[in-house]
N, C-alpha and C positions, 0 to 999 in steps of 0.2 A: 159858797158856803150854807148846807141848811143848818138850821140849829135848833138842837133835840134837847129838852128839861125833862126829865125821871121825875116822879111825883108818889108818894102812896107805898113806901116802906116804914120798916116798923117791926117791933117782935111781937111773936105772936107762938103759943104753946102748940106743941106736936096735935095735928090735927084739925087745927084753924084752919083761916082763909086769911087773906088780904088781898085786894086787888093795886093793882099799878098800873100805871099813868102816867098816857108820854103826848108831850107836846110836841108838835114841830111849827116850825114858823114859815114854813113854806113848802108846796107839793111839789118837793121837784126828787121825785124817787120813784122808782118801781116796785119795790117791796120794804116791810120793812120786819124787826123785828125784835131781840130779847134774847138778850147775851148774860152769860151769871162768871163770875170770876170770885173764887174762895181763895183765901191765903195759903203761900205753896202748891195751888194748883194752878193750872193754865184755865184761863179763856175759855166755855163753851156756847154752843149757839145752844136754845131752848127752847125757842117758838118764832118760827117767823109766816109771816102772812103776805100773799102781794094783792098790792094796790089794786089791780082792774078785775078782778071777780071774788079775791076772798082766799082763794085758797092756801087751805093752812097745813105745814107742816110741824110737827115736835120732835123734840127730844125722844128715845125710846126711856130716857128717869120720869118723865113727866109725861108720861102720855096716859089719860083717865085722869087728869087730877087738873094739869094747866088748861085753860081754854086763851087765846089770845085772837082781840076782835080792834076793829077798826070802824073811827069816823071819817070817814073821807072830807065831805063837808069843812069838818073843822079840822082836821091833820091831827087828832089825834091817834093813839094805840095806847090798846088794854092789854094787858094779864094777870086773869082772873086765877087765883092759885088754891085749890081746894083741896085738904087735907093734906096739908103741909107734914112734914118729915124735916128731925133737925138735919139731915142728909143737905137738903135744901137752901139753911144759911149761908150768903152769899155777898158779890155786893149786884146789881145787877143794872144790866143796861142797857137804852135803847137805843139805836139803832135803825139805820136808811141805808140802801143800795139804790142805786139807779139805772145799774147792770144787773137784767134777771138773770142771766147767767151765773153773773157774780153770785146774786141772792142764793138761789138754787144749789151753791157748792156751799154756804156760810162763810161765804167770804163776803163781809160788810167794808164800809171804806169814810162814815161818817158815823159819828158815838156822842151819845149825852156823855152826862159826866155821872153817871151811875145813882144808883140808891138800895142800902142798907135791908136786909132781908135777913132777921135773928129768929129762926127757931125753937123752942127750949123744950126736952123732951121730958 
């Protein structure tokens, strides 16, 4: 079981930036990603990146504003969030998946505990 731990959440004003980090205990995955969930809403995929080639995919709602990256040598994942909106307020989760097919369908099975991001307008 791969353990994931997020950090970097906090409160910012609309238009501000925040950078989330995720540390993995081991490199037992094909891809990693970020998800978020707001109260009363379903969890949604935000961004994912393939471990082998660094190819990234984003949800339409964050394209052009968020950037996902990874440091394979250190088993770390990052999410740079710029031009934040109040709609981005949610609990953000780091996730990993060993099945590339599952990854490409936003289906992940290993999760961190989450870090809160709050954007005020």
